[in-house]
C-alpha positions as CSV (number, residue, x, y, z in Angstrom):
1,M,-14.8,-4.8,-14.4
2,A,-13.6,-8.6,-12.9
3,I,-14.8,-9.3,-9.0
4,H,-11.0,-9.2,-7.9
5,N,-10.5,-5.5,-9.7
6,D,-13.7,-4.5,-7.5
7,L,-12.1,-5.9,-4.3
8,G,-9.4,-4.2,-5.2
9,K,-10.5,-1.4,-5.3
10,A,-12.6,-1.5,-2.2
11,G,-10.0,-2.4,-0.5
12,E,-8.0,0.5,-0.9
13,L,-10.7,2.9,-0.5
14,L,-11.0,1.2,3.2
15,A,-7.0,1.6,3.1
16,K,-7.0,5.3,2.5
17,E,-10.0,5.9,5.0
18,Y,-7.7,3.9,8.1
19,L,-4.3,6.1,6.8
20,V,-6.2,9.5,7.2
21,A,-8.3,8.1,10.3
22,K,-4.3,8.1,11.5
23,G,-3.1,10.7,10.8
24,Y,-1.3,10.3,7.7
25,K,-2.1,13.1,4.4
26,I,-2.8,11.1,1.3
27,V,-0.9,12.7,-1.6
28,E,-1.0,10.5,-4.6
29,T,-2.9,7.2,-5.4
30,N,-2.1,4.5,-7.9
31,F,0.7,6.4,-9.1
32,R,2.2,4.6,-12.4
33,V,5.5,4.8,-13.9
34,K,6.7,1.9,-16.5
35,R,5.6,-1.5,-14.8
36,A,5.2,-0.7,-11.1
37,E,2.3,1.0,-9.6
38,I,2.2,2.4,-6.3
39,D,-1.5,1.8,-4.5
40,I,-0.7,5.3,-2.1
41,I,1.4,7.4,-1.4
42,A,1.5,9.5,2.1
43,I,2.9,11.4,4.6
44,D,3.0,10.6,8.2
45,H,4.9,12.9,9.8
46,L,8.8,13.1,9.0
47,Y,8.7,10.1,6.0
48,L,6.9,10.3,2.8
49,V,5.0,6.2,3.3
50,V,4.6,4.0,0.1
51,V,1.7,2.1,0.9
52,E,1.4,-1.1,-1.0
53,V,-2.3,-2.3,-0.4
54,K,-3.3,-5.9,-0.4
55,T,-6.8,-6.9,-0.3
56,R,-8.3,-10.8,0.2
57,S,-11.4,-12.3,0.9
58,E,-12.0,-14.9,3.7
59,G,-10.4,-18.4,3.2
60,Y,-6.8,-17.4,2.6
61,L,-4.3,-19.7,3.5
62,I,-1.3,-17.7,4.2
63,P,-0.7,-14.1,5.4
64,I,-1.7,-11.3,2.7
65,A,1.7,-9.9,3.6
66,Q,3.5,-12.6,2.8
67,T,2.2,-12.3,-1.0
68,V,4.6,-9.4,-1.9
69,S,6.9,-10.8,-4.2
70,D,10.4,-9.5,-4.6
71,L,9.6,-8.5,-8.0
72,K,6.9,-5.9,-6.5
73,I,9.2,-4.8,-3.7
74,H,11.7,-4.2,-6.5
75,L,9.1,-1.8,-8.7
76,L,7.7,-0.2,-5.6
77,I,11.2,1.0,-4.9
78,R,12.1,2.1,-8.4
79,A,8.7,3.9,-8.3
80,A,9.4,5.1,-5.0
81,N,12.7,6.8,-6.0
82,Y,11.6,8.2,-9.5
83,Y,8.9,9.9,-7.6
84,V,11.1,11.3,-5.2
85,Q,13.5,12.9,-7.6
86,R,10.4,13.9,-10.0
87,Y,8.7,15.9,-7.2
88,Q,12.5,16.6,-5.2
89,I,10.8,15.3,-1.8
90,Q,13.4,16.2,1.2
91,K,12.0,13.2,3.6
92,E,13.1,9.8,4.0
93,V,10.7,6.9,2.2
94,R,9.1,4.4,4.1
95,F,7.4,1.2,2.9
96,D,4.6,0.0,4.3
97,I,1.8,-3.0,3.8
98,V,-1.6,-2.1,4.6
99,T,-3.5,-5.6,4.6
100,V,-7.3,-5.4,3.6
101,S,-9.2,-8.7,5.1
102,I,-13.3,-8.7,3.9
103,L,-14.7,-10.9,6.4
104,N,-18.6,-11.8,6.8
105,S,-18.5,-10.0,9.9
106,G,-16.5,-7.0,8.5
107,P,-13.4,-5.8,7.3
108,K,-10.1,-6.3,9.3
109,I,-7.6,-4.1,8.3
110,E,-3.9,-4.4,9.7
111,H,-0.8,-2.2,9.0
112,L,2.7,-3.0,8.5
113,I,5.1,-0.1,9.0
114,D,8.7,-0.7,7.1
115,A,7.1,-3.7,6.0
116,F,10.1,-4.8,4.2
117,Y,12.2,-5.3,7.3
118,H,9.5,-7.8,8.4
119,F,10.5,-10.3,5.7
């Protein structure tokens, strides 16, 4: 497996642990539909939360959350709509981004709630 894949998987695991520690219930990971993949689907009280995880090592120039493209957002929304319809979810859907920076001093995790409203 390529190093960037290992880094991504490590970031997803850290993000999952972080969300569980905050009280989220993880219901699905790496949910795929056509060209889209949702990294984490979780429940947070009244919300079904669709989480995009972005992981980087040290030395990046722009904020990690800004690397989520318009196409990725579109694909996440389509995949979330499919998931809600398929499983007849009765909760409001929220889109979050969890960024994981792998630093020499240890991982740094940031959580942007309702992330698409921040762009």
